[in-house]
C-alpha positions in Angstrom: -111.5 187.5 114.4 -114.1 185.9 116.6 -114.0 182.8 118.9 -115.3 181.2 122.0 -112.9 179.8 124.6 -112.9 178.7 128.2 -111.5 181.3 130.6 -109.0 178.9 132.1 -107.6 178.0 128.6 -107.2 181.7 127.6 -105.7 182.6 131.0 -103.1 179.8 130.7 -102.0 180.8 127.2 -101.8 184.5 128.0 -99.9 183.9 131.3 -97.4 181.5 129.7 -96.7 183.8 126.7 -96.4 186.8 129.0 -93.2 185.2 130.4 -91.3 186.2 127.2 -92.5 189.8 127.1 -90.0 192.4 128.2 -91.2 195.0 130.8 -89.0 197.7 129.3 -89.3 197.4 125.5 -88.6 200.4 123.3 -90.9 198.9 120.6 -94.6 199.1 121.5 -95.4 195.8 119.7 -92.9 194.0 121.9 -95.1 194.8 124.9 -98.0 193.0 123.1 -99.2 189.5 122.7 -100.2 188.2 119.3 -103.4 186.2 119.2 -104.0 184.1 116.1 -107.3 182.3 115.7 -107.2 179.5 113.1 -109.2 176.4 112.4 -108.7 174.1 115.4 -107.6 176.6 118.0 -105.9 179.8 119.2 -102.2 180.5 119.4 -100.9 183.2 121.7 -97.3 184.4 121.3 -95.1 186.8 123.2 -91.5 187.7 122.4 -88.6 190.1 123.2 -86.7 189.0 120.1 -84.3 186.9 122.3 -87.0 184.7 123.9 -90.3 183.7 122.4 -93.1 181.7 123.9 -96.0 180.4 121.8 -99.0 178.5 123.3 -101.7 176.7 121.4 -105.0 176.1 123.2 -108.4 174.7 122.0 -111.3 177.0 121.1 -114.2 177.3 118.7 -113.3 179.7 115.9 -116.2 181.5 114.2 -114.0 183.9 112.2 -110.2 183.4 111.8 -108.0 186.4 112.3 -105.2 188.0 114.4 -105.0 190.7 117.1 -102.1 192.2 119.1 -103.1 193.4 122.6 -101.2 194.9 125.5 -99.7 191.8 127.2 -99.7 192.8 130.9 -103.1 194.6 130.8 -104.8 191.8 128.9 -103.3 189.2 131.3 -104.4 191.1 134.4 -108.0 191.4 133.2 -108.5 187.9 131.8 -107.2 186.2 134.9 -109.8 188.1 137.0 -112.7 187.0 134.7 -115.0 184.3 136.1 -114.6 180.7 135.0 -116.7 179.7 132.1 -117.1 180.5 128.4 -115.6 183.7 127.0 -116.3 185.3 123.6 -113.4 187.1 122.0 -114.1 189.3 119.0 -112.2 192.1 117.2 -114.4 194.9 115.9 -113.7 198.5 115.1 -110.2 198.6 116.3 -111.0 197.0 119.7 -110.7 193.5 121.1 -113.8 192.7 123.1 -113.9 189.8 125.6 -117.4 189.1 127.0 -118.1 186.8 129.9 -120.9 185.6 132.2 -123.2 184.8 129.3 -122.9 188.4 128.0 -123.4 190.0 131.4 -120.0 191.5 131.4 -117.3 192.6 128.9 -114.0 194.3 128.6 -112.6 196.1 125.5 -108.9 196.4 124.7 -107.1 198.7 122.1 -105.3 196.6 119.5 -102.1 197.1 117.5 -101.5 196.1 113.9 -100.8 192.4 114.1 -99.0 192.5 110.7 -96.2 194.5 112.4 -95.7 191.9 115.1 -92.3 190.2 114.8 -92.5 187.1 112.6 -91.7 183.9 114.5 -89.5 181.8 112.2 -89.9 178.0 111.7 -87.4 176.2 113.9 -85.4 173.2 112.8 -82.9 171.7 115.1 -79.9 169.5 114.3 -79.4 168.1 117.8 -82.1 166.9 120.2 -82.5 166.0 123.9 -85.7 164.6 125.4 -86.1 164.9 129.2 -89.0 164.3 131.6 -90.5 167.7 132.6 -90.1 167.2 136.4 -86.4 166.2 135.9 -85.7 169.2 133.7 -87.3 171.6 136.2 -85.4 170.0 139.1 -82.0 170.1 137.4 -82.6 173.8 136.5 -83.7 174.7 140.0 -80.6 173.1 141.5 -78.2 175.1 139.4 -79.7 178.3 137.9 -79.5 180.3 141.2 -75.6 180.3 140.7 -75.7 182.1 137.4 -74.1 185.6 137.2 -76.0 188.8 136.7 -73.0 190.8 135.6 -72.3 191.7 132.0 -68.5 191.3 132.1 -68.6 187.6 131.3 -71.9 186.9 129.5 -71.3 183.2 129.3 -71.8 183.0 133.0 -75.3 184.5 132.7 -76.6 181.1 131.6 -76.6 177.4 132.5 -74.3 175.0 130.7 -76.2 172.0 129.5 -74.2 168.9 128.5 -75.7 165.7 127.3 -74.1 162.5 126.0 -74.6 158.8 126.0 -74.6 158.3 129.8 -76.0 161.4 131.4 -77.3 165.0 131.2 -75.5 167.7 133.3 -76.5 171.2 134.2 -73.7 173.6 135.4 -73.9 177.2 136.6 -71.3 179.5 138.3 -70.8 183.2 138.9 -67.2 182.9 140.0 -68.1 182.9 143.7 -70.1 179.7 143.8 -70.8 176.8 141.5 -73.6 174.2 141.1 -73.5 171.0 139.1 -76.5 168.7 138.9 -76.7 165.5 136.7 -79.1 162.8 135.8 -77.9 159.4 134.5 -79.4 158.0 131.3 -79.4 158.4 127.6 -81.5 161.4 126.6 -79.9 162.5 123.4 -76.8 164.6 122.6 -76.3 168.3 122.3 -72.8 168.1 121.0 -69.4 167.7 122.8 -69.3 171.3 124.0 -72.9 171.5 125.1 -74.9 174.7 125.0 -75.3 177.7 127.3 -79.0 178.4 128.0 -79.8 182.0 129.2 -81.1 181.8 132.8 -84.2 183.7 131.9 -85.1 181.3 129.1 -84.4 178.3 131.4 -86.8 179.8 134.0 -89.5 180.1 131.4 -88.9 176.5 130.3 -88.9 175.3 133.9 -92.4 176.8 134.5 -93.7 174.8 131.6 -91.7 171.7 132.5 -93.2 171.5 136.0 -96.7 171.2 134.6 -95.8 169.2 131.4 -97.7 166.0 130.8 -95.2 164.8 128.2 -91.4 164.8 128.1 -89.8 168.1 127.1 -88.1 168.1 123.7 -85.0 170.3 123.4 -83.7 171.0 119.9 -80.6 173.0 119.1 -79.9 174.7 115.8 -76.2 175.3 116.2 -75.8 177.3 113.0 -78.3 179.8 114.2 -77.3 179.6 117.8 -80.8 178.9 118.9 -82.7 176.4 120.9 -86.3 175.3 120.9 -88.3 173.6 123.7 -91.7 172.0 123.2 -94.0 170.2 125.6 -97.6 169.2 126.1 -99.4 170.5 129.1 -102.7 168.6 129.0 -104.5 169.9 125.9 -102.1 172.8 125.5 -99.0 172.8 123.3 -96.2 175.1 124.6 -93.2 176.0 122.4 -90.3 178.2 123.6 -87.4 179.5 121.5 -84.4 181.3 122.7 -81.0 182.6 121.5 -78.1 180.7 123.1 -75.3 182.5 124.8 -72.1 182.5 122.7 -68.5 181.9 123.7 -66.7 179.1 125.5 -67.9 178.2 129.0 -65.1 178.1 131.6 -63.5 174.7 132.4 -65.5 174.3 135.6 -63.9 170.9 136.4 -60.6 172.7 137.1 -62.0 174.7 140.0 -63.6 171.8 141.8 -61.0 170.7 144.5 -60.2 167.0 144.7 -58.2 167.0 147.9 -60.3 168.7 150.6 -59.7 166.3 153.6 -61.6 168.1 156.3 -65.2 167.0 156.6 -68.0 168.9 158.3 -71.4 167.3 158.5 -74.5 169.0 159.9 -78.3 168.9 159.8 -79.3 171.0 156.8 -82.5 172.6 158.4 -80.7 173.5 161.6 -77.8 175.1 159.7 -80.1 177.1 157.4 -82.1 178.4 160.5 -78.8 179.4 162.2 -77.4 181.2 159.2 -80.6 183.0 158.4 -80.9 184.3 162.0 -77.3 185.2 162.5 -77.1 186.9 159.1 -79.5 189.5 160.5 -76.4 191.1 161.9 -74.3 190.8 158.8 -73.0 193.6 156.5 -75.6 194.4 153.9 -73.0 194.1 151.1 -70.8 191.2 152.0 -73.4 189.3 154.0 -70.5 187.7 155.8 -71.0 185.1 158.5 -68.3 183.3 160.4 -68.0 179.5 160.7 -66.0 178.5 163.9 -65.2 174.8 163.6 -64.1 172.7 166.6 -64.3 169.0 167.2 -68.0 168.0 167.3 -69.2 171.7 167.1 -70.0 174.4 164.7 -70.4 178.0 165.7 -72.2 180.4 163.3 -71.7 184.1 164.1 -71.7 187.6 162.6 -71.0 191.1 163.9 -71.1 194.6 162.5 -70.9 198.0 164.2 -74.2 199.1 162.8 -76.2 195.9 163.3 -74.7 194.4 166.4 -73.8 190.7 166.7 -75.2 187.2 167.0 -74.0 183.7 167.5 -75.4 180.2 167.5 -73.8 176.8 168.3 -74.8 173.7 166.5 -74.0 170.0 166.9 -71.9 168.8 164.0 -69.5 166.1 163.0 -66.0 167.6 162.6 -62.7 165.9 163.5 -60.3 168.3 161.8 -58.2 171.1 163.4 -59.9 174.2 164.7 -60.6 176.6 161.8 -62.6 179.7 161.2 -64.0 180.5 157.7 -66.1 183.4 156.4 -68.9 182.9 153.9 -71.6 185.0 152.2 -74.8 184.0 154.0 -77.0 184.5 150.9 -74.8 182.2 148.8 -74.8 179.5 151.5 -78.6 179.6 151.9 -79.1 179.3 148.1 -76.9 176.2 148.1 -78.6 174.6 151.2 -82.1 175.2 149.7 -81.1 173.3 146.6 -80.0 170.2 148.5 -83.0 168.0 149.5 -81.3 165.7 152.0 -81.6 165.9 155.8 -77.8 166.3 156.2 -75.1 168.1 154.2 -71.4 167.6 154.2 -68.7 170.3 153.6 -65.4 169.2 152.1 -62.8 171.8 153.3 -59.1 172.4 153.2 -58.2 175.9 154.4 -60.0 179.1 155.4 -59.2 180.7 152.0 -59.8 177.8 149.6 -62.9 176.6 147.9 -65.3 174.3 149.8 -67.4 171.6 148.3 -70.9 171.0 149.7 -72.8 167.8 148.9 -75.8 165.9 150.2 -75.3 163.1 152.7 -76.8 159.9 151.3 -78.6 159.4 148.0 -80.9 162.0 146.5 -84.6 161.1 146.4 -84.0 160.4 142.7 -81.3 157.7 142.9 -80.2 158.4 139.3 -79.3 162.0 140.0 -76.4 163.7 141.8 -75.6 167.2 143.0 -72.4 169.0 143.9 -72.0 172.6 145.0 -68.9 174.8 145.5 -68.5 178.0 147.4 -65.6 180.4 147.8 -64.9 181.8 151.3 -64.7 185.4 152.3 -61.5 186.6 154.1 -62.4 187.3 157.7 -61.4 190.8 158.9 -59.1 189.4 161.6 -57.6 186.7 159.3 -53.8 186.3 159.6 -51.7 186.2 156.4 
């Protein structure tokens, strides 16, 4: 194999494909990237067998061929090379990359490319097409709420629903929930939707943010797989992932419809107060106390080891006095995902779920966002 390629093109392909390579694989080849030089370009592929990323970039191929190189080491070296033309050649069991018009070179051991897992052809039976920026935005507004525990694997991913009128992303870990939707006809993924693993969605989001074409999402329900493809300038990026199996919980049932107490506050001020006061919170529960009074919100926290802190904020609140405990980290995740200047809490009691929504329309008028958070019982709570 021998080819010439621009450093930026090779660095992009290698960096994108690296996102699918596991850092702790028991199989040596799964810590490698497969490079395939064919007429018309270079394809770089990384996989952990559950998630696969393949990137096609332009280059001039002198001699077609394949090589498998250590993913992280190769990426680390290539991204440090100077801009300009690189020559990549495989000779004598080594992959040599020369740069600077031959003034410098690096050589890498190679594995047998024939042993690299074969990437199957993907054929979907359901399709969704969504603008890259919109996909990345919907994913960012929900994926933080996925679970990291193995007890309910369905919650380790984001539920994606798409019908005639809108596409909806939903994530929950049982302590918080995020639902983000975009109105429009983008295609259908079936009545039950699909559950995208959070790691796969993160990889897709990185590509979607830079995409110069809409992202196509195809689902092969019989194989329980999904494929994503997008153009990033001259580059073609394809990502395939296994879907999470099982039924997603009926999330609509847990969203309260009768929370009459409204708390409205400036999002930036509230985030700053929570972040500062949480410096005194327990490292496990991260509990902060909301003290609600007419026109005021107090945020406080106290622990024997870390002391205490409190901050008073101007807020709109006309309900009865109430004190609620929340996990500060969960609150900050939610508030970061809301782009409006003000946020509104819909509350009922100190022990019932609260709904948090933006005040006013989102910057994208065709989109909406709803977040839910479960409270923590305060240590001095009665009942």
